[in-house]
N, C-alpha and C positions, 0 to 999 in steps of 0.2 A: 269281212266283218270289221266292222268299227273297230276304229282303235280302243274306246273305252272296255268293249266288248274282250277282247285280245287282253288288256290288262289284267282284268277281270278273272280270265283262262288262267294268267300263270300265274295265280297264286296256290300254292301248296297247302294240300287239308295237314303234313306231316313235316314240315319245316328240318324237323328231325331225323331223318329219313339218310340224308346227306350225308351227316355225322361231318360236318366240317369241323375242322382245327378256328376255336374260336379268339377272344385276346388273350388269351393267359395257355402256356402250352398245357394241353390235353384236357381244359375244355370243353367238354359236350354236348349239346341238347338232346337228348331221346327224346322226345316227345314235346312237337307245341301244338295243341289242336286250335283251331280256328274256325269262326262260320264261314260255309263254304257255301256259294250262293246263294247269299239270305237264310236260311238253312240253321240249325243244332247238330253240334254236335257232340260226340260223346266228349266228361270231364271225365280226369282221373279220381275213380274212386278212391284207390288204394294204395302204395308205394314200400316196398318192404326191399334192405337188400341183405342179402344173404349169401356170402362172401363175395366173390367173383361177380357177381350178377345184382342184377337191378328184375328186380316182377314188379307189376303194374297191371292196372289192371283198367281195360276203358272199352265201356260198350259192355256187348257179350265175348269181351276176349282179353284173356291174361296172356299179357306179352311177357317177356325175360328175355334181357338186353343183359347178352354179354360183353363186359367193363374190354378183357382183355383183344376181344374181335373186332368188338363194336357191328354183331350185327345182332337180329331180334329173329325170335323164335316168339309164333304166336299159335296159344290152347285155347279150344273153344273153351270158354268158360259160362254157355249155357243155364249150365246147372248148379253154377255157384249164386247167376242173378236171378234165378229161376229157382228158388228150391221150393213149389209149391208142393208137400205133401202127395201120394197119392187116396186123397180123401175123398165118397162122397159129398154130389152139391147142397145134397138135399134128404130128409127123414123123411120120410110120408104116413100118415099113419092107418088105422083101419078100415079109414071108413067111416067113423063116426064124426055126425059132424057137429060135435063141438073140440076135436080136433083137427088142425091144421099143419100148412108144411114150416118147418122151421129151417132155415135158409142158415146152412156154416159153408163157412171161408178160411182157412187156417193154411200157411206160410209161415218161413223161419226168413228171418233176417240175420242178416251177416251186422254186429256191432260192433266189432273189433278184429284188427288181424294183428301178429302178433310175433316175432323169431324166438324159440328157446331148444336150445341142443340142436343145430344145426336142420330144424326142423320148422315148415310152417304152419303157422295154428288160425284157425277163425274160432269164435266166442261166435254163438248163432243164437239167438231167442224164436221162440213159434210162439204163435198169436194167432188162438184160432175168435172170428169174430161169430155172434148167435146175431137175433133178428134187432137187441137193442145191448150188447154186452161185447167185450172186447176180453178175453183174457188171453196168459201171458204166463208162459214157460221158458224160464231162462238159464244165463251160466252154459249152458251149452258148448262141448270144445273140441273142434273137431281135426283132426290134422292135414295137408293141401297134397294133394297127390299128383303128378302129372304124366301121365302114359299114355298112348297112343291117337296124341293130337289133343288130346282132353284135359281139363284141368275139372278136378274135382274136391271134392269133400268126403272122405272116409272118417271111422271112428277112431281114436286116438288110445292112450293109454295116461291121456288126463282127465284128473275127473273133474266133473259138473264143480264150479266156481257155484257161490254162494252167491244170487245177483238178486237178491229178500230185498235189499239195501240198495238197489238202484230201479226199483219199477214202483209206480205211482198209481193211487186208483181214484179215480175220479166214481164215485156210482160202483155203475156195475162196469168200467171203462179202464182200462189196464195200459199205460204205458213204458217204457224204460226211460231213464236219463242216460243221456248219451257218455260215451265214454272214448273221449277227444285226447288224441295225444299218447295213447296206450305205446307201451316197451315192458320188458322183460329185462330186469335186471338178477342173478342168480337165482332162487327159484320162486321169482314172485312177480307178478303182475300187475303193473299200475297202468291204469287209466285217471286221467282228471274230471271233475264232474263238479255237480252244486248238491249241496243239502236239503233239508224242507224248509231253511231259510231263505235259499237264492245263491249262498256264498259257494265260491269255487271250491273244491274239495280235492283229496288224492283220494283213490277208493284205490286200496292192497289188497291184490287176490292173492295165498298163496297155491302155488302150484302144483305141490305132494296133497293139501286136504280139503283145498276146495273154499280154508274159510275166506271170510272176507271181514278190512279192517275202515276205516273211516277216519280220514285226517282229516284235518281243520288249518289250515297256512294265511292269517291272517293277512288276504286282500291277493290272496291268488290273483296271478295273469299266467304267466308263462310256468310248462314245468319239462325238464330233460332229466336224461341220468348219465348220475352221474360217477357210479363206479361206486364198489365196495357196497354195495344196498342203500347209498346215497341219493339224493333228489336233490337234482340242481331247482331250484328255486326262484324264478323274480317274480315279487310282489309291488305292488304298486296302488299305491290310493289316488285316486282321480280330484279328488277334492280340495288334498295338502295339496296336493303335489309333489308328494316324494317316494320314491321307490326304494327297495333292497334286493339285491342279489345275495343270495344262501346257499347254503348247504342243510337241508334235512334230513335228519335219520329216524325214518320212520319205528325200527328197533326200539328208538328212546326218547321219542317222539322228542327232539331236540334240534334245534334250526341255529347254527352258528352261521351270520350274519357275515358277508365275505366285503364286502362294498355297497355304498348308499351310490345311487345312480339319481340326476338330475336331467328333466328333461329338457329339450330345446324348445322351449319358448316362443318359439317363433314355427317352427314347422310340427311340436307334439306327437312325433314321430316317437312311437318306442322299439329300441329293439325283437325283433324278433328270430325268431329259426335259431335256437340258442344250442350250441352244443360247448359240451365242458371238454375236452382234453386233460388227463388227472396227471399223463405222466410229465408236458409239457406244462401245468397246473395254467393254458391260455384256455379262455372263454372266445366264442366264434358267434359273431351274431351279423344275421344284416339287419343291415340299418341308412335307409335312405337312398337306396340302389346299388351300396356296396358289401361288399364280405369285409367286418370287422376282427382284427384278431385286438383281443386282449389280457396281455399275460400275468399274473397277478389280481385280475380283476380290476385293474388300472383301466378307466377308462378314457382318463385325460390321458393317456401316454397310447392312447387303440391307437393301431395301422390299420390301414385300408388295404385290402392281401389281393380283391379283386372285384371284378361291376357284377351283379349280379341280378337277372329278373324276378324273383321269387321274393315274393315279400310276403309271405304268409304267416298267419302261429296254428294254423292246422296241421296235422302232422310233423313227426320229431325227427331233426338231421341228421342226418349219421354221415360217414367217415370213414369209406376207404382204407387199405390197410398204407396204401402209395400217400395218405393225407388228405384226399379230394372231397367237400363235402357231396354230398347225395341230398336236396333242397326239391323240393315239388308245394304247388299248391292245385288248385283244380281244372286247370291249360295247363302245364308244366312241369318238368324235369328234369332237371339239368345236375353235372356235373360240372362243381369247379373247383379248382388247384387251388391252395391254399398258401403257396407260399409265391408273396409278394415278389420275390428274385424274377420269378416267370414270369408276370407279367408285363403286356406293355410298353414300348416305352412312352405313347401317348393315347390319352384318354379323354375322352371326349363326354363333358358334361351336357347332359340335357335337364330342366328344368321347366316342366310340364302342368302347367295350372288348370290345364283343359280334360285330363285323365282319359283323351282319343287314345282312341284302342288305331291306330294307323301308327302312330306311334311304339307301340307294342310291337307290331306285325313289322315295320323296319328295323328295329334294335338284332333280329333276327337275320333278314335278310344283310344288313347291313354286316354287322361281325361277320358272318358262314363267306361273307366276299374282301374284309379285311380282316385278316387274320390278326394282324398284327396293330387291328387298333381295337380299344376297349372302349367301351359306353354304359355310360351312368345314368340311368334313366332315372330322378326322383320328383317326388312331387309334392303337395301341401310347401306350410310357410306364407307369408304374406307378399302380393303382388306389389304395393308401396314401394318394395324395397330394392326396385330398381331401379328407377332414376338417382338416388344414390348410392348404385354401384357402378351403374354410369358414370356421374360423377366424379365418380375416385378411381375409374378408368380401371376397373375389377373383372381381372380376366377371369376368374372361376368361374364361371358358365358359359359353355360354350354357345348352348341354342336355347333360348326361348319361346314356349309354346302359352297363347295365351289370346284370351277374347278380345277381342279390339273394339269392346263400347267400354274398356274402362277408361279410366285416364292418366293410368300411367301405360297403357298401348300409347294411347295419343302425345302424354309429353316426349318418351320415348323420340317417337316418327318426327313430329316436331322437329325436335333439337337437333337431329340428324343422329344418332346415337345406335345406330342400323350400319349391316352392313351391304356396302350393293353387292348385290347375288347378279349384276348382269351378266358377268360372267361366268355362268350359266349358259351356257346354251340353249342344255335340256328345260330350265328349270324357265327361262326367255318362253324357248318354246308353247311349252304347255301353258304357260300363264298365257298368251298371246291369244293360244287356243279357245279360253274359257268366254265364259259371258261377259261384258263386257264391261256391266255395274261390279263385277269381283272384279277383274283384272284394270282398271284402273284406279281403285280404295285401293291396290295394293301396290301400287306408284310414287312419287314423288318427283317433278320435275324430268318426267318421263323414267326414270330410274326404279326397276325393282327393290323391296327392300325386305317383302315379305312372301309366305305364301301359303296357300288354306290348306286348313285342315278338315274341318270340319265347322257343317251350319246347321242352326236350328230357328225358327221360328212360328209362332202361331198368329191367329192371325182370330176373329168371331166371320164362322162361313154358314155353308148352305148345303143343305140335304137335297142334293139330288132326289135320293128318293120320291122325298115330300114336291119338290117340284114335278116333275112329272106326275102323282097323285093327283094335282093340285092344277094342268099341264101348262105349265110357266117356264121359262128356259128364264137362265143371267140375266137376258137386256129385261127382263121382266123387274130385275130387283134394283133399289136403287143406287146411284150411283155417288154422294153426300154422303154428311153425317147427316146435316139438317135434311137429311133426303130420305136417310131410316129413319127420325125423329117421327115424319111425318107419313111416313108409312105405317109403323106400328101405330100411330091410331087410325088409321082408315084398316086394317088388318082382320082385326074382329067380326067387322061384319063379310070379310073376305072370305073366311074363315068358315061363316056358319054352315053348321051341316057339312062337313066334310070330314076328312081322314086324320085330320094336319092339325097340329097346337102348335105355336107362335117358338116357344121355346122348350127347352129341355124340364121334363115334368120335375126333377127333383132340386129347381132352383129356386127360395120362396126371392119375397119381394126385398129380402135386406140382399143375400147375396148377388142377387142379379142387380141391385144397381150397381152395387159391388164390381160385379162381370165388367158391365157398361163402362161403368169408371173408369179403369182401368185400361180398356181397348180405347177408349178414348183417346188420355191421358199420353199412354204410348205412342198412339197413332198423329198425335200433336208434337212430341218429342221430336220426332222423326219430321213434322212437318219443318219445327222455327231449325232443325237440324241444317238441314236441306240450305240455310240462309231464306230461305221466302218469308222470313216476320222477325222481327226481332228476338232474340233470345229470352222469352220474358214470360210467366208461366199465369199473372193477375194481368190476362189480360182479356178484351169484353167478349171475340170468340171463344173465349176456355172456358169464361163463369157463363157466357149462354149455352152452349151443350151440354153442360153440367147440367143448369138450371134445366136443361128439359129433358136429364136424367130423372135428379128429381120430380119432376111434375110429371114420368109416364104413370097412364092408368092400366096396374099393373093386375088387380082383379079383373079388366074387361079382358086382359092375355092370361085369362088361365093362369094364373101367377100366388102359388099360397099368400099369403100375409107372414105365415112363419112354420116351419117344418118340422117344427122342437116341441113336444107336446110335455111342458113344464107339470104337467099332474102326476103322469107313471114314466116320468125321461126316457123318453123313447124319440127316438125321430124316423121322419117319413116320409114321404112324395108324393107329388101328384099324381098320380101315372096312370093311365087311363088306356091306354092298347095308340093312340093315336103317336104319326109321326110328328118328331122336326123339326118345323121348317127351318128356323137356327140353332145351327151348333155352334156348342160357347169357343171350343178349340178345335181349330182348325191348322196342318202345317201350311206354312208357307212354300216352305219350301221342296223337292222330294222327300219324300219316302218309299216301304216299301210297302205298304199296302196307301190304298186312298179315299178319304175318310171325309171326302166334303168339298165345297169349294171356298175359299179365303173369299170374303168379302172387302175389293177394291175400293175405299169411300178414301175423297178427297173432303179439302173443306170446303172449295167453290171449283173455282175454271181449272186451276190446275190442275195436272197428271194426278191421279194415285202415285200415293210411298208405299210401298208394301217391305211393312218392315221382317229383316231376319238378322239373326246376329252370328257375327263369320268368328271361326277361333282361326286363328294362325301360328306360323312360329317363324321366324325372322334369325339372324347371324347377331350376334355379339362384334360388335366392331374392334374390341380390345380383346379380342380372345386372340390363343395363340395358334389358334388351326384351325383360319378361316375357311380354308379353302376344299381340307376332310367334314368339317361345319356345311358347308353350302353341298357340299357331296351326299351328305344325311340326308338332306332337305329333300333330293331328287328323291334319295331311295322314298321317304313319306309320300311325295305324289306317287310314287309306284302304290303303295298301295293302300292309296283309296281306300274306304269302300262304298257297296252303290251306290247308297245314296248318296253319298257325296258326289261321288265320279255324274251321273244325274243331276245332280244339281250345278255341277259346276260346267258342264260341258255341256254344248248345245250342239255337238255331232255325239252324244249318246242320244240316239231318237228309236232305238229298236227296243221294241215290246220285249218285258219277259218274264216268263210262266216262273209262279212255281214247278220247282224239281221235281217235284213227286205230282206234277196233274197229270200223268197219264196215270199214273199209278190207282190216286184216291177218284179219276175215273173210273177206273177198270168197278175197283172198289164196291162207287156208290151204287151201278148196274148189279151187282151182287148183293149188296144189302136190299136194298129195295125190290129182291127177284125173292127175296128171305122172308121179306116181310109180308109181301103176296101173297105166300103162301100161307106164314104162318096166319095172315089175315082170313083166307079161305077154311081153316080148321078149327079158327077159335068161336069158343062161345058169345052170347049174343051179349053176355058182360064184358066181354075184350073187347070187343071188333073195333068198339070207336078208337077205344085204346089204336091202334091198327093201323086204321085207315085215319088218321091224324100222324104217324109215323110212317106211314105211303104217302101220303100229301107231301109230307115235310125231304121227303127223298125224292120223289119225282119230281118239285119243285129246285131243290138242290143242283140236280142234275140233267134238267133245263136246262137254268141259268150258267151252270160253271167254266162254258166257254165261255161267255163273256166275264164275268168276276173271277176268276181263282187266277190273277196276276198279282204279280209281284211291281208290276211297273207296267200297267195298261196301257192303251191306244189312247184312250180319254185321259187319262192323268199324265201321260207324255203330253200332249196338247195342248192340254188345261196349263201346265205348268209351263211353258213355253210359249203361252200365249200373255203369259204376267209376268213372266221371264222381265221385261224391259222396264215393269215400274218397279222393279225390286230396289231396297233401298237397304241397303245393312247402317245399322244403328253404331254411329261412331263414337254416339258418345253416351250412356244412361245414369243419368241421376240421380236413380234409386239408389242404382248401384254405390255413387258416391255415401249418401243419407242416410242408409240401410243401419248402415252401422257406428250411426256417431250417437255416442249417448245422451244430448237434449237433440228434439227437437228429432228422435228415427223415423225415419218415411211411414213405417207401418206402424208407428204412435199414431201418428200426426194425424192416418185414413183412420184410426179406428178411432179416434176423440169428433174427430168431424162427423161421421154416419153416427154417434151417439149425441149427436145437439151439442158436444161441448163447444166445438169452434163454427162459425161458417167457412163458407167458401170462400167468403176473401181476404181472410185468416189462415185459411187455409195455403191459400195460394203463394201468396205475399212470403211468409212465411217458408216455401219451398225457394221463391225466387232468393229470398237472403243467402238462404247457406249450399245452391246453386252460383248462384255468383262471386261469393268469397272460394269455396271452392276451384272454380276454375281461375280466379285470379293465381290464387297458392300455385296453380298447374304451369300455370304463363311463364 
């Protein structure tokens, strides 16, 4: 088995199973789910603390994690997940011609879980669908029972809750408002929801009578239990950038403001996962990858007590008797120590501007292997602050992750503000085994300074299905931008009478011009980035191509003048069943599906340059923990997802089926046989419908061996053929001027297409802005 396949097989679906000690004494990852072999996985539906146990629902299983023994017991939770009452599917009339079948589908849905008096309960709604209606009965309270390996809901002694204020009606359809962050305190159940005006409100249910009351707290963002029947509230007004932490008393409808909160105007991150420990008058919260403790609501004096991978406002934070916070999101469940004295001496700070999933995976692998090192992954902020931090020799961040097309990356790379990675034999071996176009761009003067974490790129492409219908191949496609526009001028005659159209039907003339202009501009930028010509946009070459875009005969290519009807304010497209030859967006790197072939255009005799964006990690040379940081980069490379593995490594050439290929193929055969039987027994009026279904299933089954691939032989071969022409975007001027107040890039484009400025003014303005910014970064 090849190297990349071995790495993929090494990735475990549940990292929490090992229960390794993490960076603070007693830390535990109870569950971490991630896609395996490109497929989806079960997310965390709910998570509750009951004494010394953690109960959570994953797919059709309810899991009980015992904190003391660190053992997990699983229960079949099929009845919780699929709670359809035993009701008939149809009600049929007595044969009268005026009567018809009425289809009914009824099901139960759990809308909230809560712990109360040492028991766990679920609030359930029952929805019933008619042909043109949906009715709902809500607020039923059931008790969770675990017995004989099964988890089920049974009748409880608690009253039915008044759910009327939670139900919205739209004609004959009823829906329930969400009940978020639900928890019980005293004899009340609290849930965060919204009112008729869309404001966040607190719904309070009396668990002895079922009565419901709605409470409005202005600018409510989050809430949590505070004891003594009170609620901790976090209010935030985004427009005014003002926040308050307070204690709300539903009984008296009074709010006591405990502290103001000023948001960090660099990251704009807000505290989440709030937990208030009344006996210590301490507020715990998660912010930028760490758990903070603010005694007496003193945010200025708050202390970071531990790292934390969970950063979600969904779900209520809970604390064990020995001071561990139970935190969870859709993917993760963790227990985290809140005693700063037990935190590790070494903490690595990772600043991720890319939101890379491989970094999330590496967090768990790395901390499981290094129980004496804490890792904090934070996101958000201004990437432009990096250069100033380097000039100040700031050691606050150990590892950076960012897009190498940004000028900030180029500045630190060219000025030597990156730690050399040559000391790692593992990194150098892995990088040297990648495609040269990738490995070379990560080095300077023969030394390695960065590692790739993800890649993406899109270009205009060709639909292989359309080529097959026309009897053409990729060799028949144009090779330069000028040849492409010549090709378009002759295309209407060549497509006449075929089942193929030039472009996708949803494009109107203005949108297609903008798409083509964008493709030309991106390709031209990568052309001058390579030093093939002077770095300038107001040139005869680019102006000539933009003129060709503007002079295209769109009508002859069956492109509507507009897809918007002003009279009735509706949007539509020009769909007619024909297959589009050119598709607007095809991936230039490897993905888990094959959407077509990107067009490899050049501007003349030079080889084509296929643009793609590379996101990388590098180590701060002023870090106090360079060896540990380099080892973290090694772990990240081990955690790359499959598309990145196939994009980076040429020896990843084994075709990969979707994991459910055999099962899906078997199901298709069974569905086909069933459809054939139903077609034979069908009335004449229904036969045509079943014939279409049989035809579809026969075609799908006949083609599945060729089409149902994650990485097909065809897509791998096509990528390998174009890999020699891949060109990382080392500088993207649109990033630099998109946020500027004057002459914003997108404003310029809008003014150009509205005829307010001509091509000369557009390109000369771009040149002035870009040249000025490039000088500032030198």
